[in-house]
C-alpha positions in Angstrom: 19.4 48.9 -20.7 21.9 48.1 -18.0 19.1 48.2 -15.4 17.0 45.8 -17.4 19.9 43.3 -17.7 20.5 43.6 -14.0 16.8 42.8 -13.3 16.9 39.8 -15.7 20.1 38.6 -13.9 18.4 38.9 -10.5 15.3 37.0 -11.6 17.5 34.3 -13.1 19.5 34.1 -9.8 16.3 33.9 -7.8 15.0 31.1 -10.0 18.2 29.2 -9.5 18.1 29.6 -5.7 14.5 28.4 -5.6 15.2 25.3 -7.7 18.2 24.5 -5.5 16.0 24.6 -2.4 13.3 22.6 -4.0 12.8 19.1 -2.4 11.7 16.7 -5.2 9.3 13.8 -4.8 10.9 11.5 -7.4 13.7 10.3 -5.2 15.1 6.8 -5.2 14.1 4.8 -2.1 11.2 7.1 -1.2 8.4 5.2 0.7 4.9 6.3 1.7 2.9 4.2 4.1 -0.8 4.6 3.5 -3.7 3.6 5.8 -6.8 3.1 3.7 -10.2 1.5 4.0 -12.7 1.3 1.1 -15.9 -0.6 0.3 -14.0 -3.8 -0.1 -12.3 -3.6 3.3 -8.7 -2.9 4.2 -6.6 -1.4 1.5 -3.5 -0.4 3.4 -0.4 -0.1 1.2 3.0 1.3 0.6 4.2 3.3 -2.4 7.9 3.3 -3.2 10.2 4.7 -5.8 12.9 2.5 -7.4 14.6 2.5 -10.7 14.7 4.8 -13.7 13.1 4.9 -17.2 12.8 7.2 -20.1 9.4 7.9 -21.8 9.0 10.2 -24.7 12.4 11.6 -24.1 11.7 12.5 -20.4 13.4 10.9 -17.4 11.1 9.3 -14.9 11.3 7.2 -11.7 9.2 4.1 -11.3 6.5 4.0 -8.7 5.7 0.6 -7.2 2.9 -0.4 -4.9 3.1 -3.0 -2.1 -0.2 -4.1 -0.5 0.1 -4.3 3.3 -1.4 -7.3 5.0 -1.7 -5.8 8.5 -5.5 -5.8 9.0 -6.0 -2.9 11.4 -9.0 -0.7 11.7 -7.4 2.6 12.9 -4.5 4.6 11.7 -2.7 4.5 15.1 -2.7 0.7 14.9 -0.8 0.6 11.6 2.8 0.2 12.9 5.9 -1.6 11.6 6.6 -4.2 10.5 4.3 -3.6 7.6 3.8 -7.1 6.0 3.4 -7.4 2.2 3.5 -10.2 -0.3 3.1 -8.5 -3.7 4.9 -5.7 -5.5 3.7 -4.2 -8.8 4.3 -1.2 -11.0 1.9 1.7 -10.4 3.2 4.4 -12.7 6.0 6.9 -13.3 7.0 10.1 -11.6 9.3 13.1 -12.5 10.1 16.5 -11.1 10.8 19.8 -12.8 12.9 21.5 -10.1 13.1 24.8 -12.1 9.3 25.1 -12.1 9.0 23.3 -8.7 6.4 21.0 -10.2 5.7 17.2 -10.1 4.4 15.2 -13.0 3.3 11.6 -13.2 1.9 8.9 -15.5 -0.6 6.5 -14.0 -1.0 3.0 -15.4 -4.6 2.7 -14.1 -7.5 5.1 -14.4 -8.1 7.2 -11.4 -11.0 9.5 -10.4 -8.8 12.6 -11.1 -6.1 11.7 -13.6 -6.5 9.9 -17.0 -4.0 7.0 -17.4 -1.1 6.7 -19.8 -0.5 10.5 -20.1 1.9 12.8 -18.5 0.0 14.9 -16.0 0.8 17.8 -13.7 0.2 16.5 -10.1 1.6 19.3 -7.9 2.9 22.8 -8.3 4.9 24.0 -5.3 5.7 27.4 -6.8 2.2 28.6 -5.8 1.7 31.4 -3.4 -1.2 32.6 -1.3 -4.3 33.4 -3.4 -3.2 31.0 -6.3 -5.6 28.3 -7.4 -4.1 24.8 -6.9 -3.7 23.2 -10.3 -2.9 19.7 -11.3 -5.2 16.8 -12.2 -5.2 15.5 -8.6 -7.1 18.6 -7.5 -9.7 18.8 -10.2 -12.7 16.8 -9.0 -16.3 16.7 -10.2 -18.7 18.8 -8.1 -15.8 20.5 -6.3 -14.5 24.0 -6.7 -10.7 24.1 -7.1 -8.8 24.6 -3.9 -7.0 28.0 -3.3 -3.8 28.5 -1.4 -4.4 30.3 1.9 -0.8 30.6 3.0 2.7 29.1 2.6 5.3 28.3 5.2 8.5 26.3 5.5 8.3 23.6 8.2 10.8 20.9 9.3 9.1 17.7 8.4 10.6 14.2 7.8 14.1 15.5 8.4 13.9 18.3 5.8 12.8 21.9 5.6 9.8 21.7 3.3 7.5 24.2 1.8 3.9 23.6 2.9 0.9 25.0 1.1 -2.2 25.4 3.3 -5.6 25.5 1.6 -9.3 25.5 2.2 -9.0 27.8 5.3 -5.9 25.8 6.5 -7.7 22.4 6.8 -5.7 20.8 4.0 -2.1 21.0 3.0 0.4 20.1 0.4 3.9 19.2 1.6 6.9 19.6 -0.8 8.5 16.3 -1.6 5.8 14.3 0.2 2.3 15.2 -1.2 -0.8 15.4 0.9 -1.5 14.0 4.4 -3.9 11.6 2.6 -1.1 10.2 0.5 1.2 11.3 -2.3 -1.2 10.7 -5.1 -4.5 11.7 -3.4 -6.5 14.9 -3.9 -6.1 17.7 -1.4 -9.9 17.9 -1.3 -10.7 16.0 1.8 -9.9 15.9 5.5 -7.8 13.9 7.9 -9.6 13.0 11.1 -9.5 10.1 13.6 -11.9 8.0 11.6 -10.4 9.0 8.2 -10.6 6.1 5.6 -7.2 7.3 4.1 -4.2 8.8 5.9 -0.4 9.1 5.3 1.1 7.1 8.2 4.8 7.7 7.4 7.3 8.9 4.8 10.7 7.3 4.7 13.7 7.1 2.4 15.7 3.9 2.4 15.3 0.2 1.6 12.1 -1.7 2.3 13.7 -3.1 5.5 14.8 0.3 6.6 11.3 1.7 6.1 9.7 -1.1 8.1 8.4 -3.3 5.2 8.6 -7.0 5.7 8.0 -9.5 2.8 5.9 -12.4 4.0 4.0 -15.2 2.3 1.7 -18.1 3.3 3.6 -20.4 0.9 7.3 -20.6 1.7 8.0 -21.9 -1.8 6.8 -18.5 -3.2 9.8 -16.5 -1.9 11.1 -15.9 -5.4 12.7 -12.8 -6.8 10.6 -10.8 -9.2 11.1 -11.5 -12.8 13.4 -9.0 -14.5 12.8 -7.5 -17.9 15.2 -5.4 -20.0 15.6 -3.1 -21.8 12.6 -1.2 -20.4 11.4 0.7 -22.4 12.1 -1.5 -25.5 11.4 -1.0 -29.2 12.3 -4.4 -30.7 13.5 -7.1 -28.3 12.6 -7.7 -24.7 14.5 -10.1 -22.5 12.7 -11.8 -19.6 15.1 -13.1 -16.9 13.5 -15.9 -15.0 14.3 -16.4 -11.3 15.6 -19.8 -10.1 13.5 -22.4 -8.4 10.4 -22.2 -10.6 8.4 -25.3 -11.2 7.9 -26.1 -14.9 5.9 -26.0 -17.2 5.2 -22.2 -17.0 2.5 -20.3 -18.8 3.7 -16.9 -20.1 1.1 -14.3 -21.1 1.4 -10.7 -22.1 -1.6 -8.3 -22.1 -1.9 -4.7 -23.2 -3.5 -1.9 -21.2 -7.0 -2.9 -22.4 -6.4 -6.4 -21.1 -6.2 -7.9 -24.6 -3.9 -10.9 -24.8 -1.0 -10.3 -27.2 1.1 -13.4 -26.3 0.2 -16.8 -24.7 2.8 -19.5 -24.6 4.0 -22.4 -22.5 7.6 -22.8 -21.4 8.3 -26.5 -20.8 12.1 -26.4 -20.0 14.0 -24.1 -17.6 15.8 -21.5 -19.7 17.4 -18.7 -17.7 16.0 -16.1 -20.2 13.1 -15.8 -22.6 13.4 -13.3 -25.4 10.3 -11.7 -27.0 10.1 -9.9 -30.3 8.0 -6.7 -29.9 8.7 -4.7 -33.0 5.2 -5.4 -34.4 3.4 -4.4 -31.2 1.7 -1.0 -30.7 3.4 1.6 -28.4 2.2 1.4 -24.9 2.5 -0.3 -21.5 2.2 -4.1 -21.3 1.8 -6.6 -18.4 3.7 -9.9 -18.2 2.0 -12.7 -16.2 4.2 -15.8 -15.5 2.0 -18.5 -14.0 3.6 -21.5 -12.3 2.5 -24.1 -9.8 2.8 -21.9 -6.7 1.3 -18.7 -8.1 1.7 -15.9 -10.6 4.6 -13.4 -11.0 4.0 -10.2 -12.8 6.0 -7.3 -14.3 5.3 -4.5 -16.7 7.2 -2.9 -19.5 6.9 0.0 -22.0 7.0 -0.5 -25.8 8.3 2.6 -27.6 
């Protein structure tokens, strides 16, 4: 009996040490710079983590996307400053350090992961011979990837566990994701002409990570609208930035694109309060249209 208790204690200690050494992905100020080209042309962008929220009793970090305006054709040409003019919510991310796993909720449908549901993205507890699980690595017409080997490497100023797969042509990096991007399938290759590649990983502010806000219209240098509480279950306060030209058109749509609110604001209040208690649970988008453009933000209705 004593030996059994000792074994249980040893396993518990080993699990604690592993979770302490685990490098999470959902870290405030994390930035990924992504080179990407698709059928529509340049799709370079940054993904960043800022702010907290609670969904279904679980703590998440918010993931934002910033579309980069640098129109370059090769990964080596994408260098700072990375110019952007829009920021919008992409989804939510959380870590389970004890299990060394990463989970996420995407607002938009992807090839791999259904939207609006908590999905396993990465499992860094895997060892050689294990099948790589998670919705990012389950693709039509592809066999699941298998871990070839695991090592610890010093990458981006940290010792990180690296999982090599597919005869060491692909890899998963603890705290970072894949070399194609943090939310891209491991099934693929990085090569000189690759249409998608992770250019850099950085923790800090936008400025510290080389991101520069720019706009063709100087009058459009407004703060983003702020909403709180987020998530909400009854009332939502929208805090309007200064300098907007009235009248404003305020619209709210659900995830299917259906319009749930459409109103005109004729006078400049500092706040607009919405009553949401009759709305269905889910994620909603706010569109605030003014003379110079449109501001957007998203919120969750519990």
